[in-house]
C-alpha positions as CSV (number, residue, x, y, z in Angstrom):
1,M,0.5,-0.1,-0.5
2,D,1.6,3.2,-0.7
3,A,2.2,6.0,1.8
4,A,-0.5,8.6,2.6
5,P,0.8,11.9,0.4
6,R,2.2,14.9,2.9
7,E,0.2,17.2,3.3
8,V,2.4,20.7,0.8
9,I,3.0,24.0,3.3
10,F,4.6,25.7,0.9
11,R,5.7,25.3,-2.5
12,A,7.7,28.1,-4.4
13,E,9.3,28.1,-8.1
14,G,11.6,30.5,-9.6
15,L,12.1,32.3,-7.0
16,T,14.2,35.2,-8.0
17,K,15.5,38.7,-5.8
18,V,17.7,41.4,-7.5
19,Y,18.0,44.4,-5.3
20,R,18.9,47.5,-6.8
21,M,21.7,49.7,-5.0
22,G,22.2,52.4,-7.4
23,E,24.0,51.1,-9.9
24,V,24.6,47.8,-8.8
25,E,22.7,44.7,-9.4
26,V,22.5,42.3,-6.2
27,H,21.0,38.4,-6.7
28,A,19.9,38.1,-3.8
29,L,17.7,34.5,-5.1
30,R,18.3,32.8,-8.4
31,G,15.0,30.9,-9.3
32,V,14.8,28.9,-6.0
33,D,12.5,25.9,-6.1
34,L,10.9,23.9,-3.0
35,V,8.2,22.2,-1.2
36,L,8.0,22.1,2.4
37,Y,6.0,19.8,3.7
38,A,3.5,19.7,6.7
39,G,5.4,18.7,10.5
40,E,8.7,18.8,8.8
41,F,11.9,20.4,10.4
42,V,14.6,21.9,7.7
43,V,17.4,23.5,8.4
44,L,18.9,26.1,5.9
45,L,22.8,26.4,5.7
46,G,25.4,28.6,3.4
47,P,27.4,31.1,4.4
48,S,26.6,34.5,4.6
49,G,24.8,35.9,1.0
50,S,24.0,32.9,0.1
51,G,20.1,33.9,-0.1
52,K,18.8,31.9,3.4
53,S,17.5,35.5,5.1
54,T,15.7,36.3,1.7
55,L,14.2,32.7,0.8
56,L,12.7,32.9,4.6
57,N,11.5,36.6,5.0
58,I,9.6,35.8,1.2
59,L,8.5,32.6,2.4
60,G,6.9,34.7,5.6
61,G,5.3,37.3,3.4
62,L,7.9,40.0,5.1
63,D,9.4,40.3,1.4
64,V,8.1,39.7,-2.3
65,P,10.0,37.9,-5.4
66,T,11.2,39.7,-8.1
67,A,10.2,37.0,-10.6
68,G,9.0,34.0,-9.7
69,H,6.3,32.3,-7.3
70,V,5.8,30.6,-3.6
71,W,2.1,29.2,-2.6
72,Y,0.9,28.9,0.5
73,H,-1.7,26.3,1.4
74,G,-2.5,26.5,-2.5
75,E,-2.8,30.1,-2.7
76,D,-0.5,32.5,-4.3
77,L,1.0,35.1,-2.0
78,T,2.8,36.3,-5.0
79,R,-0.5,37.8,-5.9
80,A,-0.9,39.3,-2.8
81,N,-1.6,43.0,-1.9
82,D,0.3,44.7,1.4
83,A,-3.2,44.0,4.2
84,Q,-3.6,39.7,2.9
85,L,0.2,39.9,3.6
86,T,-0.3,41.1,6.4
87,A,-3.0,38.8,7.4
88,F,-0.8,35.8,6.1
89,R,1.8,36.7,9.1
90,R,0.3,37.8,11.5
91,E,-2.4,34.6,11.5
92,H,-0.1,31.6,9.8
93,V,3.5,32.4,10.9
94,G,5.8,32.5,13.9
95,F,9.0,34.5,13.6
96,V,12.2,34.5,15.5
97,F,15.0,36.0,14.8
98,Q,19.1,36.4,16.4
99,F,17.9,39.3,18.5
100,Y,14.9,38.9,20.6
101,N,12.8,42.2,20.3
102,L,11.0,41.7,23.5
103,I,9.9,45.1,24.8
104,P,12.3,46.0,28.6
105,S,8.9,47.5,29.9
106,L,6.7,44.8,30.1
107,T,6.7,41.2,31.5
108,A,7.3,37.6,30.0
109,Q,3.6,37.0,30.4
110,E,2.8,41.1,28.6
111,N,5.3,40.0,25.7
112,V,3.8,37.2,24.8
113,A,0.3,38.8,25.2
114,I,1.3,40.9,22.4
115,V,0.5,38.3,20.2
116,T,-2.4,36.3,22.0
117,E,-4.1,39.7,21.8
118,I,-4.6,40.5,17.8
119,A,-4.7,36.8,17.1
120,P,-7.9,34.4,16.0
121,N,-7.1,30.8,18.4
122,P,-4.0,31.9,20.3
123,M,-3.4,30.2,23.4
124,L,-2.9,31.4,27.0
125,P,0.2,33.4,27.6
126,G,0.8,31.1,30.5
127,E,1.0,28.5,28.5
128,A,2.8,29.0,25.7
129,L,6.1,30.2,28.3
130,A,5.4,27.0,30.3
131,M,5.7,24.8,26.6
132,V,9.4,26.4,26.1
133,G,9.8,26.2,30.0
134,L,9.8,29.4,31.5
135,K,6.3,28.6,33.8
136,E,8.4,29.9,37.0
137,R,9.5,33.3,34.9
138,L,5.5,34.9,33.6
139,D,6.5,37.4,35.9
140,H,10.3,38.3,35.1
141,F,10.9,41.2,32.6
142,P,13.9,40.8,29.6
143,A,16.3,42.1,32.0
144,Q,16.2,40.3,34.8
145,L,16.6,36.7,32.3
146,S,19.6,35.2,30.5
147,G,20.3,36.0,26.8
148,G,18.9,32.0,26.2
149,E,15.8,33.2,28.3
150,Q,15.0,35.9,26.7
151,Q,14.7,33.9,23.2
152,R,12.3,31.4,24.7
153,V,10.2,33.7,25.3
154,A,10.8,35.5,21.4
155,I,9.9,31.1,20.5
156,A,6.7,31.7,23.4
157,R,6.1,34.8,21.6
158,A,5.6,33.2,17.9
159,I,3.8,30.1,19.4
160,A,0.8,31.6,21.6
161,K,-0.8,31.7,17.8
162,R,-0.3,28.5,17.2
163,P,1.7,28.6,13.7
164,V,1.3,26.4,11.0
165,V,4.5,27.8,9.6
166,M,7.8,28.6,12.5
167,L,10.2,31.2,10.6
168,C,13.8,30.8,12.5
169,D,16.6,33.3,12.0
170,E,19.8,32.3,13.4
171,P,18.0,31.3,16.2
172,T,21.1,30.8,18.3
173,G,23.8,33.1,17.0
174,A,24.4,35.2,19.7
175,L,23.9,32.4,22.4
176,D,27.4,29.7,23.9
177,S,26.5,25.9,22.9
178,A,24.6,24.7,26.2
179,T,22.3,28.1,26.0
180,G,21.4,27.5,22.2
181,V,20.9,23.9,23.0
182,H,18.5,25.3,24.9
183,V,16.3,27.3,22.7
184,L,16.5,23.8,19.9
185,E,14.8,21.9,22.6
186,A,12.0,24.2,22.6
187,L,11.6,24.4,18.9
188,E,12.1,21.1,18.5
189,R,9.3,20.1,21.6
190,V,7.0,23.5,18.9
191,N,7.5,21.5,16.1
192,L,6.6,17.6,17.7
193,D,4.1,18.8,20.3
194,M,1.8,20.9,17.1
195,G,2.8,19.7,14.1
196,T,4.3,23.2,13.7
197,T,6.0,23.2,10.1
198,T,10.1,24.4,11.6
199,V,12.6,26.3,9.4
200,V,15.9,27.1,10.9
201,I,18.8,29.2,9.3
202,T,22.1,28.9,11.0
203,H,25.4,28.6,10.1
204,N,26.5,25.6,12.5
205,V,26.6,21.7,10.9
206,D,25.8,21.0,13.9
207,I,21.8,22.0,14.7
208,A,22.3,20.3,10.8
209,R,21.3,16.6,12.9
210,M,18.5,17.6,14.2
211,A,16.3,18.2,11.1
212,H,14.5,16.2,9.1
213,R,15.2,17.5,5.7
214,V,18.7,20.0,5.8
215,L,19.2,22.5,2.1
216,Y,22.9,23.9,2.0
217,M,22.3,26.8,0.1
218,A,25.1,29.3,-2.1
219,D,25.0,31.7,-4.6
220,G,21.2,32.5,-4.3
221,R,20.4,28.9,-5.6
222,I,19.7,25.2,-3.2
223,G,23.3,23.8,-4.1
224,R,21.8,19.9,-2.3
225,E,19.4,18.4,-0.5
226,Q,20.6,16.3,2.3
227,V,17.3,14.0,4.1
228,N,18.7,12.6,7.5
229,A,18.0,8.8,8.5
230,E,18.2,9.4,12.2
231,R,18.3,12.6,13.2
232,L,19.8,13.4,16.9
233,P,17.7,15.1,19.5
234,A,18.9,18.5,20.3
235,R,20.0,17.9,24.2
236,E,23.0,15.3,22.0
237,L,24.2,18.6,20.3
238,H,27.3,20.1,21.5
239,W,29.8,22.5,19.1
């Protein structure tokens, strides 16, 4: 009996992005084709300038391609207007960046509540913080939290809207190894418990060992793809 076909979350064809800086054209993406499936944990690897962040921003509706198309559940995002892209980001996508972007004057719980107040079907802020191991830190301000704890608050803020997709750009880039592992464990838990399709950009080849698939980018293209027959749990990663 054939296996059931996997649900396609994103399909991209011919994604091209050209930035013009005066007389100079910078080709950030050069005809990228990509399919992302429901519940996958995918790692994007590649040097700076290879197009990783540009690809992630287009998938997340933060940027638009110069050419090509990207479909989310069959809907062509490249045909969406600004209001439609805003609704897409708000309702379907969780973002995590290298820098935590927390509001210093708000507690962890209040930072997460910013998202839950505008999402259609949110978690309780405390529930999201508990999921990333911070149920004892609800009333702490960012200055009272370590870097890893602040990043986990940022993850809780992203997952509180129950996103279909988590897009993470260097989420451990500012952290040491032990702290980074705690952050990756939080992302791993979200992917496993919520079935959230998760894409992580990193320079760190060790993190690729926890992915279902690894996409290697260079010069604006996906050069090759690797499927991990065995995945390593985040807690076993060291770098």
